[in-house]
N, CA, C and O atoms as a Maestro MAE file, in Angstrom:
{
 s_m_m2io_version
 :::
 2.0.0
}

f_m_ct {
 s_m_title
 :::
 protein
 m_atom[312] {
  # First column is atom index #
  i_m_mmod_type
  r_m_x_coord
  r_m_y_coord
  r_m_z_coord
  i_m_residue_number
  s_m_chain_name
  s_m_pdb_residue_name
  s_m_pdb_atom_name
  i_m_atomic_number
  :::
  1 25 5.304 -149.932 44.095 1 A "MET " " N  " 7
  2 3 4.185 -149.889 44.994 1 A "MET " " CA " 6
  3 2 3.106 -150.825 44.474 1 A "MET " " C  " 6
  4 15 2.786 -150.788 43.286 1 A "MET " " O  " 8
  5 25 2.550 -151.643 45.314 2 A "THR " " N  " 7
  6 3 1.499 -152.557 44.921 2 A "THR " " CA " 6
  7 2 0.154 -151.872 45.048 2 A "THR " " C  " 6
  8 15 -0.157 -151.274 46.079 2 A "THR " " O  " 8
  9 25 -0.637 -151.961 44.000 3 A "HIS " " N  " 7
  10 3 -1.936 -151.301 43.978 3 A "HIS " " CA " 6
  11 2 -3.053 -152.329 44.040 3 A "HIS " " C  " 6
  12 15 -2.968 -153.376 43.398 3 A "HIS " " O  " 8
  13 25 -4.116 -152.038 44.819 4 A "PRO " " N  " 7
  14 3 -5.294 -152.902 44.768 4 A "PRO " " CA " 6
  15 2 -5.881 -152.862 43.367 4 A "PRO " " C  " 6
  16 15 -5.613 -151.930 42.608 4 A "PRO " " O  " 8
  17 25 -6.667 -153.844 43.023 5 A "SER " " N  " 7
  18 3 -7.194 -153.947 41.663 5 A "SER " " CA " 6
  19 2 -8.061 -152.762 41.259 5 A "SER " " C  " 6
  20 15 -8.189 -152.481 40.067 5 A "SER " " O  " 8
  21 25 -8.660 -152.059 42.217 6 A "ASN " " N  " 7
  22 3 -9.522 -150.929 41.866 6 A "ASN " " CA " 6
  23 2 -8.770 -149.598 41.891 6 A "ASN " " C  " 6
  24 15 -9.374 -148.547 41.679 6 A "ASN " " O  " 8
  25 25 -7.476 -149.629 42.145 7 A "ALA " " N  " 7
  26 3 -6.684 -148.404 42.205 7 A "ALA " " CA " 6
  27 2 -6.193 -148.023 40.814 7 A "ALA " " C  " 6
  28 15 -6.235 -148.820 39.877 7 A "ALA " " O  " 8
  29 25 -5.741 -146.819 40.710 8 A "ARG " " N  " 7
  30 3 -5.198 -146.343 39.439 8 A "ARG " " CA " 6
  31 2 -3.812 -146.911 39.206 8 A "ARG " " C  " 6
  32 15 -3.132 -147.345 40.136 8 A "ARG " " O  " 8
  33 25 -3.417 -146.898 37.967 9 A "GLU " " N  " 7
  34 3 -2.136 -147.451 37.545 9 A "GLU " " CA " 6
  35 2 -0.946 -146.652 38.087 9 A "GLU " " C  " 6
  36 15 0.088 -147.228 38.424 9 A "GLU " " O  " 8
  37 25 -1.095 -145.320 38.171 10 A "PHE " " N  " 7
  38 3 -0.013 -144.453 38.610 10 A "PHE " " CA " 6
  39 2 -0.452 -143.617 39.803 10 A "PHE " " C  " 6
  40 15 -1.620 -143.249 39.921 10 A "PHE " " O  " 8
  41 25 0.498 -143.321 40.687 11 A "ASP " " N  " 7
  42 3 0.230 -142.408 41.790 11 A "ASP " " CA " 6
  43 2 0.282 -140.967 41.305 11 A "ASP " " C  " 6
  44 15 -0.525 -140.131 41.712 11 A "ASP " " O  " 8
  45 25 1.245 -140.688 40.430 12 A "ILE " " N  " 7
  46 3 1.437 -139.333 39.902 12 A "ILE " " CA " 6
  47 2 1.811 -139.415 38.425 12 A "ILE " " C  " 6
  48 15 2.632 -140.234 38.014 12 A "ILE " " O  " 8
  49 25 1.180 -138.537 37.637 13 A "ILE " " N  " 7
  50 3 1.560 -138.357 36.239 13 A "ILE " " CA " 6
  51 2 2.010 -136.912 36.096 13 A "ILE " " C  " 6
  52 15 1.244 -135.989 36.373 13 A "ILE " " O  " 8
  53 25 3.243 -136.715 35.667 14 A "VAL " " N  " 7
  54 3 3.769 -135.365 35.461 14 A "VAL " " CA " 6
  55 2 3.444 -134.987 34.020 14 A "VAL " " C  " 6
  56 15 4.132 -135.400 33.087 14 A "VAL " " O  " 8
  57 25 2.381 -134.193 33.852 15 A "PHE " " N  " 7
  58 3 1.958 -133.754 32.525 15 A "PHE " " CA " 6
  59 2 2.731 -132.481 32.176 15 A "PHE " " C  " 6
  60 15 2.818 -131.561 32.988 15 A "PHE " " O  " 8
  61 25 3.279 -132.435 30.990 16 A "GLY " " N  " 7
  62 3 4.134 -131.316 30.599 16 A "GLY " " CA " 6
  63 2 5.561 -131.553 31.067 16 A "GLY " " C  " 6
  64 15 6.289 -130.618 31.400 16 A "GLY " " O  " 8
  65 25 5.938 -132.813 31.085 17 A "ALA " " N  " 7
  66 3 7.227 -133.216 31.643 17 A "ALA " " CA " 6
  67 2 8.421 -132.709 30.859 17 A "ALA " " C  " 6
  68 15 9.536 -132.729 31.380 17 A "ALA " " O  " 8
  69 25 8.235 -132.256 29.630 18 A "THR " " N  " 7
  70 3 9.382 -131.767 28.851 18 A "THR " " CA " 6
  71 2 9.646 -130.287 29.087 18 A "THR " " C  " 6
  72 15 10.642 -129.753 28.599 18 A "THR " " O  " 8
  73 25 8.772 -129.621 29.825 19 A "SER " " N  " 7
  74 3 9.028 -128.214 30.158 19 A "SER " " CA " 6
  75 2 10.119 -128.140 31.219 19 A "SER " " C  " 6
  76 15 10.467 -129.156 31.820 19 A "SER " " O  " 8
  77 25 10.658 -126.952 31.455 20 A "PHE " " N  " 7
  78 3 11.703 -126.776 32.454 20 A "PHE " " CA " 6
  79 2 11.229 -127.261 33.825 20 A "PHE " " C  " 6
  80 15 11.909 -128.048 34.483 20 A "PHE " " O  " 8
  81 25 10.060 -126.783 34.245 21 A "VAL " " N  " 7
  82 3 9.525 -127.166 35.557 21 A "VAL " " CA " 6
  83 2 9.120 -128.643 35.565 21 A "VAL " " C  " 6
  84 15 9.291 -129.323 36.577 21 A "VAL " " O  " 8
  85 25 8.592 -129.136 34.460 22 A "GLY " " N  " 7
  86 3 8.215 -130.545 34.378 22 A "GLY " " CA " 6
  87 2 9.399 -131.464 34.563 22 A "GLY " " C  " 6
  88 15 9.300 -132.477 35.255 22 A "GLY " " O  " 8
  89 25 10.525 -131.121 33.949 23 A "LYS " " N  " 7
  90 3 11.748 -131.918 34.093 23 A "LYS " " CA " 6
  91 2 12.222 -131.932 35.540 23 A "LYS " " C  " 6
  92 15 12.564 -132.981 36.086 23 A "LYS " " O  " 8
  93 25 12.236 -130.747 36.155 24 A "LEU " " N  " 7
  94 3 12.659 -130.657 37.556 24 A "LEU " " CA " 6
  95 2 11.726 -131.455 38.462 24 A "LEU " " C  " 6
  96 15 12.181 -132.135 39.382 24 A "LEU " " O  " 8
  97 25 10.436 -131.372 38.205 25 A "THR " " N  " 7
  98 3 9.454 -132.087 39.013 25 A "THR " " CA " 6
  99 2 9.623 -133.583 38.879 25 A "THR " " C  " 6
  100 15 9.637 -134.299 39.881 25 A "THR " " O  " 8
  101 25 9.751 -134.065 37.655 26 A "ALA " " N  " 7
  102 3 9.923 -135.503 37.433 26 A "ALA " " CA " 6
  103 2 11.190 -136.003 38.111 26 A "ALA " " C  " 6
  104 15 11.177 -137.048 38.763 26 A "ALA " " O  " 8
  105 25 12.287 -135.262 37.960 27 A "GLN " " N  " 7
  106 3 13.544 -135.687 38.580 27 A "GLN " " CA " 6
  107 2 13.436 -135.680 40.100 27 A "GLN " " C  " 6
  108 15 13.914 -136.604 40.759 27 A "GLN " " O  " 8
  109 25 12.819 -134.660 40.656 28 A "TYR " " N  " 7
  110 3 12.630 -134.585 42.101 28 A "TYR " " CA " 6
  111 2 11.826 -135.782 42.613 28 A "TYR " " C  " 6
  112 15 12.198 -136.404 43.608 28 A "TYR " " O  " 8
  113 25 10.739 -136.097 41.939 29 A "LEU " " N  " 7
  114 3 9.899 -137.219 42.366 29 A "LEU " " CA " 6
  115 2 10.649 -138.545 42.289 29 A "LEU " " C  " 6
  116 15 10.537 -139.376 43.190 29 A "LEU " " O  " 8
  117 25 11.405 -138.742 41.230 30 A "VAL " " N  " 7
  118 3 12.190 -139.969 41.075 30 A "VAL " " CA " 6
  119 2 13.223 -140.077 42.194 30 A "VAL " " C  " 6
  120 15 13.418 -141.147 42.770 30 A "VAL " " O  " 8
  121 25 13.879 -138.961 42.495 31 A "ASP " " N  " 7
  122 3 14.942 -138.962 43.496 31 A "ASP " " CA " 6
  123 2 14.440 -139.103 44.925 31 A "ASP " " C  " 6
  124 15 15.107 -139.715 45.760 31 A "ASP " " O  " 8
  125 25 13.282 -138.547 45.209 32 A "THR " " N  " 7
  126 3 12.824 -138.482 46.603 32 A "THR " " CA " 6
  127 2 11.678 -139.417 46.949 32 A "THR " " C  " 6
  128 15 11.406 -139.641 48.128 32 A "THR " " O  " 8
  129 25 11.003 -139.963 45.958 33 A "HIS " " N  " 7
  130 3 9.843 -140.824 46.222 33 A "HIS " " CA " 6
  131 2 9.878 -142.091 45.363 33 A "HIS " " C  " 6
  132 15 9.012 -142.292 44.511 33 A "HIS " " O  " 8
  133 25 10.878 -142.941 45.590 34 A "PRO " " N  " 7
  134 3 10.974 -144.163 44.783 34 A "PRO " " CA " 6
  135 2 9.811 -145.137 45.013 34 A "PRO " " C  " 6
  136 15 9.608 -146.061 44.225 34 A "PRO " " O  " 8
  137 25 9.063 -144.931 46.078 35 A "GLU " " N  " 7
  138 3 7.937 -145.811 46.376 35 A "GLU " " CA " 6
  139 2 6.700 -145.509 45.516 35 A "GLU " " C  " 6
  140 15 5.758 -146.302 45.498 35 A "GLU " " O  " 8
  141 25 6.694 -144.388 44.813 36 A "LEU " " N  " 7
  142 3 5.541 -143.993 44.008 36 A "LEU " " CA " 6
  143 2 5.617 -144.538 42.585 36 A "LEU " " C  " 6
  144 15 6.700 -144.676 42.017 36 A "LEU " " O  " 8
  145 25 4.473 -144.839 42.032 37 A "ALA " " N  " 7
  146 3 4.366 -145.213 40.620 37 A "ALA " " CA " 6
  147 2 4.167 -143.911 39.837 37 A "ALA " " C  " 6
  148 15 3.103 -143.295 39.894 37 A "ALA " " O  " 8
  149 25 5.208 -143.507 39.108 38 A "ILE " " N  " 7
  150 3 5.222 -142.213 38.425 38 A "ILE " " CA " 6
  151 2 5.325 -142.434 36.924 38 A "ILE " " C  " 6
  152 15 5.986 -143.363 36.460 38 A "ILE " " O  " 8
  153 25 4.658 -141.559 36.171 39 A "ALA " " N  " 7
  154 3 4.773 -141.557 34.713 39 A "ALA " " CA " 6
  155 2 4.981 -140.119 34.262 39 A "ALA " " C  " 6
  156 15 4.615 -139.181 34.970 39 A "ALA " " O  " 8
  157 25 5.568 -139.949 33.087 40 A "VAL " " N  " 7
  158 3 5.678 -138.627 32.479 40 A "VAL " " CA " 6
  159 2 4.738 -138.578 31.285 40 A "VAL " " C  " 6
  160 15 4.510 -139.577 30.604 40 A "VAL " " O  " 8
  161 25 4.196 -137.382 31.050 41 A "ALA " " N  " 7
  162 3 3.215 -137.247 29.973 41 A "ALA " " CA " 6
  163 2 3.367 -135.911 29.281 41 A "ALA " " C  " 6
  164 15 3.900 -134.951 29.838 41 A "ALA " " O  " 8
  165 25 2.886 -135.876 28.053 42 A "GLY " " N  " 7
  166 3 2.881 -134.661 27.249 42 A "GLY " " CA " 6
  167 2 2.280 -134.968 25.896 42 A "GLY " " C  " 6
  168 15 1.799 -136.074 25.651 42 A "GLY " " O  " 8
  169 25 2.313 -133.984 25.025 43 A "ARG " " N  " 7
  170 3 1.679 -134.194 23.717 43 A "ARG " " CA " 6
  171 2 2.633 -134.709 22.656 43 A "ARG " " C  " 6
  172 15 2.199 -135.171 21.601 43 A "ARG " " O  " 8
  173 25 3.948 -134.633 22.929 44 A "ASN " " N  " 7
  174 3 4.942 -134.990 21.923 44 A "ASN " " CA " 6
  175 2 5.778 -136.172 22.409 44 A "ASN " " C  " 6
  176 15 6.651 -136.018 23.263 44 A "ASN " " O  " 8
  177 25 5.504 -137.339 21.860 45 A "GLU " " N  " 7
  178 3 6.188 -138.555 22.297 45 A "GLU " " CA " 6
  179 2 7.695 -138.494 22.056 45 A "GLU " " C  " 6
  180 15 8.470 -138.973 22.884 45 A "GLU " " O  " 8
  181 25 8.117 -137.916 20.942 46 A "SER " " N  " 7
  182 3 9.554 -137.875 20.670 46 A "SER " " CA " 6
  183 2 10.286 -136.991 21.683 46 A "SER " " C  " 6
  184 15 11.410 -137.309 22.071 46 A "SER " " O  " 8
  185 25 9.673 -135.894 22.114 47 A "LYS " " N  " 7
  186 3 10.294 -135.051 23.142 47 A "LYS " " CA " 6
  187 2 10.343 -135.784 24.483 47 A "LYS " " C  " 6
  188 15 11.306 -135.636 25.236 47 A "LYS " " O  " 8
  189 25 9.319 -136.565 24.781 48 A "LEU " " N  " 7
  190 3 9.314 -137.347 26.020 48 A "LEU " " CA " 6
  191 2 10.392 -138.421 25.975 48 A "LEU " " C  " 6
  192 15 11.056 -138.680 26.978 48 A "LEU " " O  " 8
  193 25 10.569 -139.048 24.810 49 A "GLN " " N  " 7
  194 3 11.634 -140.042 24.645 49 A "GLN " " CA " 6
  195 2 13.006 -139.381 24.812 49 A "GLN " " C  " 6
  196 15 13.903 -139.943 25.440 49 A "GLN " " O  " 8
  197 25 13.153 -138.198 24.247 50 A "GLU " " N  " 7
  198 3 14.414 -137.458 24.371 50 A "GLU " " CA " 6
  199 2 14.684 -137.111 25.838 50 A "GLU " " C  " 6
  200 15 15.820 -137.214 26.301 50 A "GLU " " O  " 8
  201 25 13.657 -136.705 26.556 51 A "LEU " " N  " 7
  202 3 13.793 -136.421 27.983 51 A "LEU " " CA " 6
  203 2 14.307 -137.648 28.729 51 A "LEU " " C  " 6
  204 15 15.228 -137.551 29.541 51 A "LEU " " O  " 8
  205 25 13.716 -138.780 28.452 52 A "ALA " " N  " 7
  206 3 14.138 -140.025 29.110 52 A "ALA " " CA " 6
  207 2 15.586 -140.346 28.776 52 A "ALA " " C  " 6
  208 15 16.352 -140.767 29.643 52 A "ALA " " O  " 8
  209 25 15.953 -140.151 27.536 53 A "HIS " " N  " 7
  210 3 17.317 -140.470 27.089 53 A "HIS " " CA " 6
  211 2 18.358 -139.527 27.691 53 A "HIS " " C  " 6
  212 15 19.385 -139.981 28.195 53 A "HIS " " O  " 8
  213 25 18.103 -138.221 27.642 54 A "THR " " N  " 7
  214 3 19.105 -137.249 28.084 54 A "THR " " CA " 6
  215 2 19.179 -137.106 29.600 54 A "THR " " C  " 6
  216 15 20.244 -136.805 30.138 54 A "THR " " O  " 8
  217 25 18.070 -137.315 30.292 55 A "SER " " N  " 7
  218 3 18.064 -137.106 31.743 55 A "SER " " CA " 6
  219 2 18.292 -138.385 32.520 55 A "SER " " C  " 6
  220 15 18.651 -138.348 33.697 55 A "SER " " O  " 8
  221 25 18.083 -139.518 31.863 56 A "GLY " " N  " 7
  222 3 18.201 -140.785 32.567 56 A "GLY " " CA " 6
  223 2 16.956 -141.138 33.367 56 A "GLY " " C  " 6
  224 15 16.954 -142.122 34.107 56 A "GLY " " O  " 8
  225 25 15.904 -140.351 33.228 57 A "ILE " " N  " 7
  226 3 14.651 -140.637 33.922 57 A "ILE " " CA " 6
  227 2 13.986 -141.819 33.216 57 A "ILE " " C  " 6
  228 15 13.591 -141.720 32.055 57 A "ILE " " O  " 8
  229 25 13.871 -142.916 33.920 58 A "LYS " " N  " 7
  230 3 13.291 -144.130 33.348 58 A "LYS " " CA " 6
  231 2 11.874 -144.312 33.901 58 A "LYS " " C  " 6
  232 15 11.666 -144.997 34.902 58 A "LYS " " O  " 8
  233 25 10.921 -143.693 33.234 59 A "LEU " " N  " 7
  234 3 9.522 -143.755 33.654 59 A "LEU " " CA " 6
  235 2 8.647 -144.068 32.454 59 A "LEU " " C  " 6
  236 15 9.035 -143.804 31.316 59 A "LEU " " O  " 8
  237 25 7.465 -144.631 32.697 60 A "PRO " " N  " 7
  238 3 6.526 -144.829 31.602 60 A "PRO " " CA " 6
  239 2 6.187 -143.491 30.942 60 A "PRO " " C  " 6
  240 15 6.067 -142.465 31.612 60 A "PRO " " O  " 8
  241 25 6.036 -143.524 29.629 61 A "ILE " " N  " 7
  242 3 5.720 -142.329 28.842 61 A "ILE " " CA " 6
  243 2 4.280 -142.439 28.349 61 A "ILE " " C  " 6
  244 15 3.886 -143.439 27.749 61 A "ILE " " O  " 8
  245 25 3.506 -141.388 28.617 62 A "LEU " " N  " 7
  246 3 2.117 -141.321 28.186 62 A "LEU " " CA " 6
  247 2 1.949 -140.098 27.296 62 A "LEU " " C  " 6
  248 15 2.536 -139.047 27.554 62 A "LEU " " O  " 8
  249 25 1.151 -140.238 26.258 63 A "VAL " " N  " 7
  250 3 0.944 -139.139 25.318 63 A "VAL " " CA " 6
  251 2 -0.508 -138.703 25.366 63 A "VAL " " C  " 6
  252 15 -1.426 -139.518 25.269 63 A "VAL " " O  " 8
  253 25 -0.697 -137.393 25.519 64 A "ALA " " N  " 7
  254 3 -2.043 -136.814 25.505 64 A "ALA " " CA " 6
  255 2 -1.925 -135.354 25.100 64 A "ALA " " C  " 6
  256 15 -0.942 -134.689 25.429 64 A "ALA " " O  " 8
  257 25 -2.919 -134.864 24.393 65 A "ASP " " N  " 7
  258 3 -2.976 -133.477 23.950 65 A "ASP " " CA " 6
  259 2 -3.947 -132.733 24.869 65 A "ASP " " C  " 6
  260 15 -5.101 -133.137 25.014 65 A "ASP " " O  " 8
  261 25 -3.479 -131.650 25.486 66 A "ALA " " N  " 7
  262 3 -4.303 -130.900 26.433 66 A "ALA " " CA " 6
  263 2 -5.544 -130.293 25.795 66 A "ALA " " C  " 6
  264 15 -6.479 -129.930 26.508 66 A "ALA " " O  " 8
  265 25 -5.578 -130.175 24.490 67 A "SER " " N  " 7
  266 3 -6.753 -129.621 23.812 67 A "SER " " CA " 6
  267 2 -7.812 -130.692 23.515 67 A "SER " " C  " 6
  268 15 -8.884 -130.380 22.997 67 A "SER " " O  " 8
  269 25 -7.508 -131.948 23.845 68 A "ARG " " N  " 7
  270 3 -8.435 -133.064 23.592 68 A "ARG " " CA " 6
  271 2 -8.935 -133.611 24.925 68 A "ARG " " C  " 6
  272 15 -8.224 -134.351 25.604 68 A "ARG " " O  " 8
  273 25 -10.141 -133.250 25.292 69 A "ILE " " N  " 7
  274 3 -10.694 -133.627 26.591 69 A "ILE " " CA " 6
  275 2 -10.767 -135.143 26.770 69 A "ILE " " C  " 6
  276 15 -10.582 -135.648 27.877 69 A "ILE " " O  " 8
  277 25 -11.034 -135.860 25.694 70 A "ASP " " N  " 7
  278 3 -11.096 -137.318 25.795 70 A "ASP " " CA " 6
  279 2 -9.735 -137.905 26.165 70 A "ASP " " C  " 6
  280 15 -9.661 -138.856 26.943 70 A "ASP " " O  " 8
  281 25 -8.662 -137.345 25.614 71 A "GLU " " N  " 7
  282 3 -7.323 -137.825 25.940 71 A "GLU " " CA " 6
  283 2 -6.961 -137.506 27.390 71 A "GLU " " C  " 6
  284 15 -6.328 -138.314 28.069 71 A "GLU " " O  " 8
  285 25 -7.365 -136.326 27.861 72 A "LEU " " N  " 7
  286 3 -7.086 -135.962 29.252 72 A "LEU " " CA " 6
  287 2 -7.871 -136.833 30.225 72 A "LEU " " C  " 6
  288 15 -7.352 -137.212 31.275 72 A "LEU " " O  " 8
  289 25 -9.098 -137.149 29.892 73 A "ARG " " N  " 7
  290 3 -9.895 -138.040 30.750 73 A "ARG " " CA " 6
  291 2 -9.249 -139.423 30.838 73 A "ARG " " C  " 6
  292 15 -9.167 -140.008 31.918 73 A "ARG " " O  " 8
  293 25 -8.795 -139.937 29.704 74 A "GLU " " N  " 7
  294 3 -8.134 -141.237 29.690 74 A "GLU " " CA " 6
  295 2 -6.839 -141.194 30.518 74 A "GLU " " C  " 6
  296 15 -6.537 -142.122 31.269 74 A "GLU " " O  " 8
  297 25 -6.092 -140.111 30.366 75 A "LEU " " N  " 7
  298 3 -4.848 -139.952 31.106 75 A "LEU " " CA " 6
  299 2 -5.106 -139.913 32.612 75 A "LEU " " C  " 6
  300 15 -4.441 -140.618 33.371 75 A "LEU " " O  " 8
  301 25 -6.048 -139.110 33.042 76 A "THR " " N  " 7
  302 3 -6.317 -138.972 34.473 76 A "THR " " CA " 6
  303 2 -6.943 -140.220 35.071 76 A "THR " " C  " 6
  304 15 -6.854 -140.430 36.280 76 A "THR " " O  " 8
  305 25 -7.563 -141.041 34.265 77 A "ALA " " N  " 7
  306 3 -8.124 -142.304 34.762 77 A "ALA " " CA " 6
  307 2 -7.041 -143.297 35.126 77 A "ALA " " C  " 6
  308 15 -7.270 -144.222 35.905 77 A "ALA " " O  " 8
  309 25 -5.870 -143.105 34.567 78 A "ARG " " N  " 7
  310 3 -4.755 -144.023 34.811 78 A "ARG " " CA " 6
  311 2 -4.072 -143.692 36.110 78 A "ARG " " C  " 6
  312 15 -3.107 -144.357 36.487 78 A "ARG " " O  " 8
  :::
 }
 m_bond[311] {
  # First column is bond index #
  i_m_from
  i_m_to
  i_m_order
  :::
  1 1 2 1
  2 2 3 1
  3 3 4 2
  4 3 5 1
  5 5 6 1
  6 6 7 1
  7 7 8 2
  8 7 9 1
  9 9 10 1
  10 10 11 1
  11 11 12 2
  12 11 13 1
  13 13 14 1
  14 14 15 1
  15 15 16 2
  16 15 17 1
  17 17 18 1
  18 18 19 1
  19 19 20 2
  20 19 21 1
  21 21 22 1
  22 22 23 1
  23 23 24 2
  24 23 25 1
  25 25 26 1
  26 26 27 1
  27 27 28 2
  28 27 29 1
  29 29 30 1
  30 30 31 1
  31 31 32 2
  32 31 33 1
  33 33 34 1
  34 34 35 1
  35 35 36 2
  36 35 37 1
  37 37 38 1
  38 38 39 1
  39 39 40 2
  40 39 41 1
  41 41 42 1
  42 42 43 1
  43 43 44 2
  44 43 45 1
  45 45 46 1
  46 46 47 1
  47 47 48 2
  48 47 49 1
  49 49 50 1
  50 50 51 1
  51 51 52 2
  52 51 53 1
  53 53 54 1
  54 54 55 1
  55 55 56 2
  56 55 57 1
  57 57 58 1
  58 58 59 1
  59 59 60 2
  60 59 61 1
  61 61 62 1
  62 62 63 1
  63 63 64 2
  64 63 65 1
  65 65 66 1
  66 66 67 1
  67 67 68 2
  68 67 69 1
  69 69 70 1
  70 70 71 1
  71 71 72 2
  72 71 73 1
  73 73 74 1
  74 74 75 1
  75 75 76 2
  76 75 77 1
  77 77 78 1
  78 78 79 1
  79 79 80 2
  80 79 81 1
  81 81 82 1
  82 82 83 1
  83 83 84 2
  84 83 85 1
  85 85 86 1
  86 86 87 1
  87 87 88 2
  88 87 89 1
  89 89 90 1
  90 90 91 1
  91 91 92 2
  92 91 93 1
  93 93 94 1
  94 94 95 1
  95 95 96 2
  96 95 97 1
  97 97 98 1
  98 98 99 1
  99 99 100 2
  100 99 101 1
  101 101 102 1
  102 102 103 1
  103 103 104 2
  104 103 105 1
  105 105 106 1
  106 106 107 1
  107 107 108 2
  108 107 109 1
  109 109 110 1
  110 110 111 1
  111 111 112 2
  112 111 113 1
  113 113 114 1
  114 114 115 1
  115 115 116 2
  116 115 117 1
  117 117 118 1
  118 118 119 1
  119 119 120 2
  120 119 121 1
  121 121 122 1
  122 122 123 1
  123 123 124 2
  124 123 125 1
  125 125 126 1
  126 126 127 1
  127 127 128 2
  128 127 129 1
  129 129 130 1
  130 130 131 1
  131 131 132 2
  132 131 133 1
  133 133 134 1
  134 134 135 1
  135 135 136 2
  136 135 137 1
  137 137 138 1
  138 138 139 1
  139 139 140 2
  140 139 141 1
  141 141 142 1
  142 142 143 1
  143 143 144 2
  144 143 145 1
  145 145 146 1
  146 146 147 1
  147 147 148 2
  148 147 149 1
  149 149 150 1
  150 150 151 1
  151 151 152 2
  152 151 153 1
  153 153 154 1
  154 154 155 1
  155 155 156 2
  156 155 157 1
  157 157 158 1
  158 158 159 1
  159 159 160 2
  160 159 161 1
  161 161 162 1
  162 162 163 1
  163 163 164 2
  164 163 165 1
  165 165 166 1
  166 166 167 1
  167 167 168 2
  168 167 169 1
  169 169 170 1
  170 170 171 1
  171 171 172 2
  172 171 173 1
  173 173 174 1
  174 174 175 1
  175 175 176 2
  176 175 177 1
  177 177 178 1
  178 178 179 1
  179 179 180 2
  180 179 181 1
  181 181 182 1
  182 182 183 1
  183 183 184 2
  184 183 185 1
  185 185 186 1
  186 186 187 1
  187 187 188 2
  188 187 189 1
  189 189 190 1
  190 190 191 1
  191 191 192 2
  192 191 193 1
  193 193 194 1
  194 194 195 1
  195 195 196 2
  196 195 197 1
  197 197 198 1
  198 198 199 1
  199 199 200 2
  200 199 201 1
  201 201 202 1
  202 202 203 1
  203 203 204 2
  204 203 205 1
  205 205 206 1
  206 206 207 1
  207 207 208 2
  208 207 209 1
  209 209 210 1
  210 210 211 1
  211 211 212 2
  212 211 213 1
  213 213 214 1
  214 214 215 1
  215 215 216 2
  216 215 217 1
  217 217 218 1
  218 218 219 1
  219 219 220 2
  220 219 221 1
  221 221 222 1
  222 222 223 1
  223 223 224 2
  224 223 225 1
  225 225 226 1
  226 226 227 1
  227 227 228 2
  228 227 229 1
  229 229 230 1
  230 230 231 1
  231 231 232 2
  232 231 233 1
  233 233 234 1
  234 234 235 1
  235 235 236 2
  236 235 237 1
  237 237 238 1
  238 238 239 1
  239 239 240 2
  240 239 241 1
  241 241 242 1
  242 242 243 1
  243 243 244 2
  244 243 245 1
  245 245 246 1
  246 246 247 1
  247 247 248 2
  248 247 249 1
  249 249 250 1
  250 250 251 1
  251 251 252 2
  252 251 253 1
  253 253 254 1
  254 254 255 1
  255 255 256 2
  256 255 257 1
  257 257 258 1
  258 258 259 1
  259 259 260 2
  260 259 261 1
  261 261 262 1
  262 262 263 1
  263 263 264 2
  264 263 265 1
  265 265 266 1
  266 266 267 1
  267 267 268 2
  268 267 269 1
  269 269 270 1
  270 270 271 1
  271 271 272 2
  272 271 273 1
  273 273 274 1
  274 274 275 1
  275 275 276 2
  276 275 277 1
  277 277 278 1
  278 278 279 1
  279 279 280 2
  280 279 281 1
  281 281 282 1
  282 282 283 1
  283 283 284 2
  284 283 285 1
  285 285 286 1
  286 286 287 1
  287 287 288 2
  288 287 289 1
  289 289 290 1
  290 290 291 1
  291 291 292 2
  292 291 293 1
  293 293 294 1
  294 294 295 1
  295 295 296 2
  296 295 297 1
  297 297 298 1
  298 298 299 1
  299 299 300 2
  300 299 301 1
  301 301 302 1
  302 302 303 1
  303 303 304 2
  304 303 305 1
  305 305 306 1
  306 306 307 1
  307 307 308 2
  308 307 309 1
  309 309 310 1
  310 310 311 1
  311 311 312 2
  :::
 }
}
């Protein structure tokens, strides 16, 4: 999807993507909405990498800790 210069980088970021529901959500979005710019996010980069490897979900990986408001603000700005 082409974004205007003032738009955000991603249409949807699935935060908590390594959880059971997060995995299902990410896979559903990939399968049904290929037109969207999607990323997966969570606090543990190695678990996100493992998710990408085992599920075949090829999406940008973003790392943020939910207890750090500055990281969440940066994440949501994208």
